[in-house]
N, C-alpha and C positions, 0 to 999 in steps of 0.2 A: 015403500019402494026400496028395492034391493040396490046395494052398492054396485056400480058397474065394474066388471072384471077387466083388468088391463089386457091388452090384446096380445102382447108378446111375453115370452118367458123372461126376457131381459127386464122388462118393465115390472113383472111380478117379483123378480128377485130384488130389484132396486127398491120397490115399495116395502117388501118384507124386511130388508136391511134397515131402511129408514125407520120403520115402525119399531123394530127392535132397539135401535139407537135411542129413539124418543122415549121408549118405556124404561130404558136403563137410566136416562137422565132424570126422570120424574122423581121428585122427593129428595133429590140430592141437593145439599146447600151449594150455592155458588161460591167459587173461590174468592176469598177476601184478600185484600192487600194487607201487607204487614203493617201493623199499627206502629207508627214511629213519630218522631218529632216533626211538626209541620215546617220547621226551619232547620237549616243545617247547623251542625255543632259550632262551626266557626262564628256564625252570626249570633248564636246564643251566647257564646263566650264574650263577644264584643259588647253586646247589649248589657250583659250582667256586669262586665267591667265598668261600663259607663254609669250604670245605675248605682252600683255599690261605691264606686269611686266618688261620684257626686254626693252620695249620702255621707261618706266619710269626710269630704271637704266641708260640707255644711255643719257637721258635728264639730269639726275642728274650729270653725269660725265661731260657733256657739260657746265653746269652752275657752278659747284662747283669744 
């Protein structure tokens, strides 16, 4: 069975534009977000300070 033809020139133009846009999209990779840290730099610094500081305090207890 043949594809029905749109009734108006406006519909044909809109369908042709849609088809062209869809064909241009095919095969193109989707835009990916920038790969970054999952937490902000401020939180990372705070956590690092607490972990490293706690480790240094435990080492100082061990030796002194």
